[in-house]
N, C-alpha and C positions, 0 to 999 in steps of 0.2 A: 725795608721791614724788621689731649692733655697729660701731662706727666703725674704727679702727684698734687694732692691740694695744697700741701705745704708750700710747694713751689709757687703756687698761683699768688701768693702773697709778695713775692719778691722779684720774679723774673718778668721784667716789663719792658718790652721794646716800643720806643717813640720815634717812628720813622719820620718824620718829618718829611728827617731826617735824616821832603827836605830843602824846599828852595828859599834862599835868603831874599823875602821880599819887604824887608823893613823899609819904609819910605825915608829918604833924606829931606826931612823938613825943619825949619828953623821954628822952635817952639817959643811961642809968646804967651803968656798967661792970659787966659780969657778974662774978661771983667766982671762977668755972671757968677761963675762957680768957682771955687778954689780947687787947686791942684788935686786935692785929696777927694773933693766931692765929684769932680769929672772921672776920678779914678773909681769911684764907687759907681757911677753911671755904667762904665764898661765892664765891670767884675761880675762873674758869674759863680761867685763861691757861694755854695749853699748858706753859709752862714749869714749873708745878706737877706735871706728869706725873710728873716723877723723885721728887717728894716724897711722903710719906706723908700722906694727909689727915687732918688733926686730928679726933678724935673729941670731939663734943660732950656734955659731962657733963650729968646732969640739971639741975643747977643753972643752966646756960645754955639749955636747952631751953625753948621757948615754945609756946604753943597760940593760934591766931588763930582768930576766928570765922570759920565756912564762908562767911557773907554777905559777907564782906571778901575772901575769898580768890575766890569766885565773881565779884565785881566786878573783881577784878584779871585774871582769866583771860577773861573774856567780851569779845568784839571782835575785831579785826583786828590781826595781828601782822607786820610785816616781816621777811623772813628774810635772814640773811648767812651765808656760809661762809668760814672761813677755816682754813689749815692748810698742810701739806706738798704743795702742788700745783706742777706745772710752770708757769713763768711765763707761758707763752703762753695758758694758761687762766684766767689773774688779771686782774681789771679794773684799773683806774687806781688803785681806792680799797684795793687789795690784797687784795679778797675773790675768790673764785671769781666767775666771770662768768655769774649765774644771775638769773634772774626767779622769786621765792621769797616765799612768804607762807602764814600758817596764820591760819584763822578758827575762833572757838570760840563756840558758842551754848550757854551754860550753861542756859539755860530749856529747850532742846529736847534737852540732853544728846547733843550732836553736834559735831564738829569737822572740817574738811577742811583738807588740805595740798595746796598746788600748788607746783611746782618744774621749770623748764626751763631748760637753758642758753641763755642769750640775753643779748644787751647790753640788752634792753627791761627797765624797772622799772615793772612797774604800780602800785607803790606810791609810785612818786617817789623823790626823793632828799633830800627834807628831813630833818634831823636830828631824831630823836625824842627826847623827853626824859622819857618815862614809863619804866614797868619794863621789864625784859628777862627772857627765857626762855632759857636757854643749855643747851645740850647739849655736854658734854666728851667727846670721844673720843679716848684715847691710842694708838689702834693696837695693841691688846693681841693676841697670838697667838691668843686664844680666841674672838676675833671672827670670826663666819662670815655673810657673805664677809669676807675681810680688806680693809683699808681704810687709808689713811694717816691719822695723827694730825689731829684736825680740831676745831673747834668751830662748832656751829651756834647763831647767835645771832638770836632773835626779839626786835623792839623794838616795844612797843604803839605803834600809829599812829591807833588809834581805838577807841572804846568801843561803837561802833554795827555790828553785824553788817551791818546794809543797806548799808554803805559798800564791802563786798565785792562787791556786785552789778557795779559800774563795773570792778574790778580783774579779775573773772571775764571779763568781756566783752574788755578790753583785752588779757588774756593769750592767750586762746583764740579771739577772733574769732566767738564765739557770742553770742546774745542771750538775756537771762533776763527774764521776765515781770516788769515793774515795777508791776503793778496788785495785787500782793499780796505778802505778805512773803517775804522770801528765805529759804526752805527749804534748808538746806546738803545734805541728804538728796537732795533735788529736783534741785539743781544738780548733784549728783554724778551722778545718774541721766540727766541731760541729756547730761553729758560722755560717759558710758558708752555711750549711745544713739546718739550721733553718730559712735562709734567713735574718739573722740578720741586714745585712747592706743593704739590698733591700727595707725596709721600714722604714718610718720617725721614728726616735727614739728620736731625740733633734734636736736642731736648726743648729747642726752640728756635725758629729759623723764620725770616721774613725779608721781604724786598718789596721796592716800589719803582714805579716808573712816573716822572713827572715830565708831563707833555701837553701842551705847550708851556715852557719855562718863560713866563713873562716878566721882564723887569724893566723899569724906566723910570724917569723922574715925573712927579705928578704934583699939582699944586695943592696945599694943605686942604684948602677949602673944598676940594673935590673928593672928600671923604664922606660920601653920602650927603653932601650938603652941610655937613657940619665940621667946623673948623677944629683942628687938633688942639689938645689942652695947651701944647707949647706953640707960640705963634711964629712957627718957622714959614718961611716962604715957599720952601719946596721939599717934598718928602721923596724918598726913593722907594719905589713899589715893587713888592715882588708878590708874585701870584702865579700859582701853577696847578693843573688839573692832575689828580693822581691815581693810579692805579695800584692797589696793595694786595699782596699774596702772601700766605705764609701757612705755618702750622706749628704743632707741638704746643710747649706753654708758653703762649704770647698773652698778653693783656687783651688785645683784640683777638675775637671770636673769628677766627677763619673757618671757613666751610670749603673742603678740598674742590678744586676746580672752578671755584665761585670767586671772582675778584672782588674787592671793595672798590668803589668809586668815589672820591672825595676831592677836596679843594684844599689847599693850603696858601694862606695869604698874609702879608705884613705890609706895614709902611715904616721905613726907617727914618731917623734923623742922622745927620753926620756930625761926629764930635771930634775935636783934635786935643791929644793929650801929649804929656811929654814922651810917651812910648809910641807915638803915630797917630794915624787917622784910622777912626771906626765908624761902623754903621751900629745904629741901636735902634730895637724895636721893643717897647716895655710899655706899661701903664703910664701914661703921661708924656711918653716920649715918642713921636709918631703914633701908630696904630699897633697894639700887641698882635703877634703872630697867632693865628687861629688855625685849628685843623678839624674839618668836618667831613663825614662820611655821609653820602645820600643815598648810596645802594649796597648791598652785600653784608653789612654789618652796621655796627653803631660805635661812632667815635665823635665826640665833640668836646673840644678842649682848646684853652689858650695857654702859650708859654708865657711864663711870667717875664723872661727877657731873653732875646736873642741878639748875640752881638758878633760881628764880623771885622776882623782886622788884627794887625794894622794892614791897612790898604798896600797894595803895590805901589811902586813909584810911578810918577806920572810916565 
């Protein structure tokens, strides 16, 4: 996953949302798009919001093994938010001043996101050298609630879900049993039972549990009976039921003690570039990632582009 009215225009949380995992692949220039155009496909720089996203033709689309994708996704991701914010809410590194991370457990098919406005960084400041997972939002008028253009960037900092135990404790002040495996749904229940999201913690704070976190390959023509705009033979589907909670100055209007329930989903194409292999979901490439809330609040939006990679080695 109110303060003052001026902050409402700037602080927006879009939940969605240091291991070297660069794959050793031999780069062969794809026949459809130039190297520069392929790089544009996987870029999540806000400057590209004014440009039309290149559509990847079938000749450039790739399908990667699910085990490889699961290896990439599983673990702990440090979050950062950059975008059109008032400077007083921005840290020295140029990003929004938030304690932010995502934990993905592909074995149990669940994920947890935690985010709060704070100078604390539970994940530390060490530069990550592994893959990133980026959500580009260009501030379109169709977004509900409205928010400024921004990018939520997650950097892989650990392959081990257990490393999240210390992060959760550092961020929340709660203790989590270290005598058994860390189960994200159980950790979320502890946060809910302690009413962590029901009392003021910071200017803005939110979290989300994604369960079941379903991923897998699907045929392009299975997109509600409509073929994707690019003629890929297979897409990589990601869909998860979400429970969100939060408070303070967030774009979403939370009610203490009342969760929001919704769905986030996308279909990705695979792309190979000189820098590695990526998954991309955008207009014209797979199916844009959407986020909608059915109860407890109002959220209905699409992410202009979601990019994951470079993928872990085989």
